[in-house]
N, C-alpha and C positions, 0 to 999 in steps of 0.2 A: 381182360374181360370188360374193359370200360366201353368197348364198342357195342356191347349188349345192353339195352335199356334196363334200368333197375326194375321197372315194372315187370319185365319178362323174367328176370332173375327170380323175383319173389313169387311169380306165378309157377315157374318150373321147380323151384327148390323151397317152397314154403314149408315150414315146420311148425308144430304146435309150440308157440313161444309165449303162451299166456302167463301173466304174472299177477299176483294178488294186488288189489288196489291199496294205495298207501292209506293207512289209518294212524300211523305214528310218525312223528317228525324225524328227519334225518339228524343224527347226533354226532357221528364220527366220520371224518374223511381222512383216511390214512393214505397219503399221497406218495409214499416212497415207491420206487421201482421194484418190480419183482425180484425175489431173492434177497430182499432186505428184511428178512424175518417176517414176511407178510403172513405166512401160515401160523407162525408162533404168535404173532400179534393178534390175529383173528381169534385164535383159541383163547388168548388172554382176555380179549374183549368179551367173548362169550361168557367166560368165567365171571367177569365183572357185571354181567347183565345186559350187554349190548348184543343181543341175539334176535335177529340174524344179522351178521356182518358179511356182506357180499365179497366173494373172493373169485379169482380167475377160474377155479374149478367149477363154479356155479354156471359158467358159460358152456361147460362140456357135459354137465350132468343135468337131468331134468330138474326144474323146468329149463328148457333149452332156449337161450336168448342171444346167440351170436348173430342171428338174422337181424334182430332189433339193434344190436350193437353196431352192425354195419351201417344201418340207417343213420345212427348218430355220427359215425365217422364221415359219412357222405355229407351230412348237414354241416359238420364242422369245416370240412375242407373244400366242399364244392358250392356252398351257398355264396352268392355274390355279395360283396360288401354293401352295407346300407347306403342309401343316398346321403351324401354329405350335408344336404340341405335339411335332412330330417333328423329327428332325435335318434341317436344310435340305440339299437335294441340288441340284446344278446342273441346269438345264433341258437344256443341251447339253453333250455329252461329246466326247472325241476320236473315239469310235466314230461319233457323229453326223456330225462334220465330215469324217471319212474317206470318207463316202458321196459327197462332192463332191471332196475333195482327193486321195483315193486314196493314191498312193505319193509325192506331192510332198513335198519337203523344205523348201519355203518357200511363202509365200502373200503376195500384195500386192493392191492395188487396192481397189475399193469393198467387195468381199466381206470383206476383212480389216478394213476400217474399221467396217463394219456390225456384225461379230461380234468386235470387238477385245477387249472384256473377257472374253467367253466363250472366245475362242481362247487368251488369255494364261493363263486358269485351266486350260483343257483340256490345254495343252502346257507344263507348268511348267519344262521344261528348255530350251525354245526361246528364242533371243535375240530381243529386240523392237527394231525400228527404227521410230521415229516420223519418217517422211519428210514434210517440210513445204515450203511455198513462202514465200519471203521477201516477196513482193508479193501481198497478199491480193486486190487489184483485178485483177491479171493472172491469178491463179488463177480468180477468178470468171468472167472473160471467157472463159478457156480452157474451163471447164466448160460455160458456156452454148453454146459452139460445138461441143461434143462430147457429153458426157453429158446435155446439155439435150434431146437426142433422146429420152431415156427419161423426161424430166420432163413431156413433153406427151402427154396421152392423150385427145384429143378423140374423140367418136363420129363417125368419118369413114370413108373407104374403107379405109384401112389397118387401122383398128380392126375393121371388119366382116370383112376378109380373114383376120384372125388366127384366126377361128373355123373356118377351113377348112384349116388346116395346123397340126399339133401343135407344130412348132418355133416358128412365128410366135406361136402361142398362148402358149407359155411365156415368150417374150421380152416380150410384152405383159403377161402376168399376173404373172410373177415380178419383172420390172424396173419396168415402167411403173405397174402397179397396186399393187405391194407394196413392193419394196425402196426405190425412190426416194422415194415419199411418206412411207414410214415413217422413213427416215433423215433426210430433210430436213423433217420435221414438216409434211407436206402439200404443200410447194412449194419446189423449189430456187430458183426465180426470186425468191421472196419471202424465204426464210430461209437461203439458202446461206451467206452470210458469217458469221452468228452461229452457225450449226451448226458450221461449220468451226472457229471459235474455241473453241466449247464442247468439241468433240472433242479438240482439242489440249490444252486445260486438263485434261480428264478423264484423258487418258493420263499427263500429267505428274503429276497428283494421285495416281496409284496408288502413288507412292513406291517404284518398282522400283529396285534397286541399280544403280549405274553400270555394273557388269560385265554387266548384263542389258539395259539400255535405252540406246539411242543416239538422240539427236535430230539429224537430218541433213537437209540440203537439197542439191540437185544441184550448187549452186555449191561445195560443200565438196569434191567430187570423190572420188578414190580414198583419200587418206591416212587420214582419220578412220574411214572404213568398214573399210578393211583392218586398221587398228589394233584396232578393236572386235572384228573377227572372227578376229584372229590370223592374217592372211593376208599374203603378200608383195604389194606394189603391182605390178600387171601393167604391161607396157609398153603404150604407146598411149594415145589420148585416152579419156575417159570416154564411154560410149555416148550418142548424141545424142537418143534418145527417139522420141516419136510425135506429130508436129505435127498440129494439128486437121484439115488437109486430108487427110493420110494416114489419119487415124482414120476420117473419113467415107468415104473410098474403100474402106477395109477392111470397114466395116460393109456397104456396098453390095455388095461382092463376096461377102460371107458370106451375105447374105439373098436374093440374086437367085434361087437355086434354091427357097428357101422361098416366095417371091412367085409364082414360076411354078407351083409345086404348088398353092398356094392358089387361083389363078385356074382351074386345071384342075378342082379339086374343086368350085369354085363352079359352073362350067359343067355338071359332071356332075349335081350335086344339083339344079340349076335345071331340067335336062332331066327328071330323075326327077319333080320336083314338077309340071311341065307335063303329063307323060304320065299321072301318077296323076290329076291334076285333070281331064284329058280323059276318062279312063275313067269317073270318078265322074260327071262331067257327062253323059256319054253314057247311063249307066245311069239317071240321074234323068229325062232326057228320055224314054228308052224306057219307064220306069215310068209316066210321065204319059200317054204315048200309049196304052199298054196299058190304063190305067185308063179312058180315054175310050172306047176300043173295047169 
């Protein structure tokens, strides 16, 4: 779809993606890749008072912001480098990210991982959590059964339907055609493990001070997280997360209305094409008959 100007894409598939203006500072950047306890961590952060922490599901549920996320991806990857003779300036700023994050005080999941370096620079006072998985093979399997949904983009019925519903279009275009292949260098299935390891190494290599960066896994539980954030350890178990089956059911519930709308629009435009085709064919036939007469 790169051959279609972005202005035309946003005209054809514009959705209501309004977000509240920021009134609170960004406080938490959890930059671990999806399926690194991102849902558990978000629920824990909410319990500790960091509410709202933005998660990937926020891009699929109202307020819908995949269209704005795509703009950020384009700005990151398509903006020409700055003039070497000028003072370098960041491609993405806090104002850019706030078009998606709004008034959120935290962010996690693949959005945070994709823009990790830019987010860390844009919000210099925010604490950074590198949430990891101790078992790389288990992480890969979990990703395959969940986010692998966005790694596959064949030209099939679902691909065709996406052009008849703005929400489905941006799910396909922003996630399947842009974010996933960009982040995983073309294919999660082929490159997932080494990209994961590279990402973790990259964040560690930033040399952030200990008071700003915490490397954490869900097995660590409340104690190191609360110590890092200066919070009291709450009562109760650490949140249990988002198992693959629940993830798939949530995706299905979220997209069912989009699928219904796409089918309705396909039927409508199909009927329009048939009617127009019938009128044109009728005029051609009438013209030929008139010419004979």
